[in-house]
N, C-alpha and C positions, 0 to 999 in steps of 0.2 A: 428507537432504538436504545436509548441509555437505559431504558429497564429491564432490558432482557438479560437474564442470569449467565448465560453464556455466549460469548462470542467467536464466532468459527471465521477466520480468515484466509483465504487462499490469495497468494500472488503468482502472477504469471507474468514469465518475462523470458528472456535469452540468456544464455550464458555471458557472464561478464558485465551483466548489467547491475549487480547487486541485489538481485532479489532477497535471496539467502540472508544478507547484512540487513536488510529491510524488515524482514521479518523480526529480527534478533531487536532491532532497535524499537519497533513496534511492541514487543513484549516486555522491554526493559521500561520505556515511556509507559507502557501501561501499570505496571506494578508501581513505578515512582509516583502514579496519582494516588495511590491507596484506597481506589475504585474495585481493584480486584484481589482476591486472595492466592489466587495463581494463575501464572502465564507460563507458556511453551511456546517455543520458537524451533521450526527444523524442517530440514530441506527433503526434496524429493527429486532426484535427479535421474536422466536417461543417459543418453553418452556425456559425458563431462567433458565437452569442447564449449569455447566463447561462439556464441550465436545459436546454438541448439537450445530447443526450449527447456524451460528449468520452472520447476513450481517450489514453492515454500509454503509452509504453514504458520500461524499463530492460532493459537485459542487462550482466551481470556475467561476466567471464572470469577465470578464476584463472592461466591460461598466455598466453592469446595475445591478439593485435590485435585487434580487432573492427572487421572490415570490413563488414559487414552491417548496413545500416539500413532492411531490410524490415520490414512489419510482421510482427510474433509471430501466430504462428497456435497453435500449442500450448505454454502457459507452463508454466513449474513452480509459478509463483506466478499466482494471481489475486486481486487487491483491489478490493472493491465498495464505492466511497463511499454509494451510494445502493440500496438492496435492491431498487427498482422497475426499474433496469436490469438486473438479472439473469435471464436466462431459459434455457430448457434448450440452446441453441444454444451460449450462453457457459459453462455449466457442464462440457457435454461438451467443450470444447477444452481442458480442464485436463488435464497430464498425468498418468498413472498415479503414486501417489505423491507427489503435489501437494500444496500449500498453497491453502486458499482463506479469504481474512481479508475479513471482510462487517461493515458497520457495521448493526446490528440489533438490535433487543430480543429477538429470538428466540434459543431454545437451539441450539445446533448440531445436535443431534439431528435436530431439525426440515428443514437443508439437506440430510441425508445424506437422508431421506425423501422430499421435494418433489424431489429430483434423482437420485434414485436411483443416487448414487454406489456403486461397486461396488468398489473396488481401496483399497488402503491409501491414506488422504489424511488431511492433517491439516487441520481446519477449525477458524479462531478467530475467535470472535464477542466484539463488544461494543457498547454503544448509546452509540456514541460522540458522535452529535449530540445527546444529551441531557447530556452531560458539557460538552460544547463552551457550551451554552446557560446550565447552571447555572454557568460559569466567565465568564458573558459575552464568550465570544469569538464575534462575530456580525458579520456585514457584511450591512447593510442586513437584518436580522431574520434571516439565514440561519446556522445553524452553521457554521465554518469547521473543518473534520474533517480537513484534509490533514496537520496534525502530530499529533493524536492517535493518529489510524490508524497511524502510523509506531511507536507504542506497541506495536500489535498485532503489528506485523511483527516488532519487535526478540522480541518473545515466540518468535514461530515460528521465526525466522534469527536464533540468537544473535549470529553475526558481525557483524549491523547493531547492536552493541551501544550501549546509551543514552549511553556518554560521546563515541561519537563523533556520532550524532544531536545532542547539546547542543552541539559544537564548530560543527556545519554552521549550526542554527538561531540561535546567538549569531551566527554570520559575517554569515548572510543577512538575519537580522531586526531586527538590533541587540539593545542590552543588556536594555532594558525589555520590547521586545514578545516577544524570542527566550525570555526567562527563563519569561514566561508560556506560550508556545508548548512551550517544553520541559516544565513543569510538566502540560501536558496530556498529553505523550508519556509520561510515568512514568505519570500515572494511567490511560491506555489500556493500558498494559505490566500494571499491577496488575489491571484490570478483566477482562482478557481473559479468555473462557474455552475452553478447546480441548480438543477432541476429536478 
């Protein structure tokens, strides 16, 4: 993955999970890495309400300016915030050799069997909802997983390193809240199971 000129990422979740903010964090941290000439993050909404399916996109280019803001059809990386939004159509959209990142308590091999992945692909899994609840990072009783899921992504895409993620969350969330969120990024990174 680290030699791919352009990386396209789709994030799937539900309203209120921080999907759009996560896409923005990815773009900012990727830019800070110095490995990308241009980055973009943008949302795609249906009905804008808490709990409704939400998508966001991040495009990272190593060499060129990104002019295209169209929806991504076949991403290099799929990030699934809520296992209930993953279906066969979404799973089949992942490019050959891509990365699937998913918030789940299941083993990565479960997803290979369930979605019949045939190509070489990296699957990264951790139960970050449980982690967020344990650390009391919730909004209205719902776990905030947009930052811990970044830890899973950094495990699969080392260029999105922890140091740059720390800079982004501290800048965007302030010292106190940012420090707690960064701790969860590190925890997600350490808990990630990769197949």
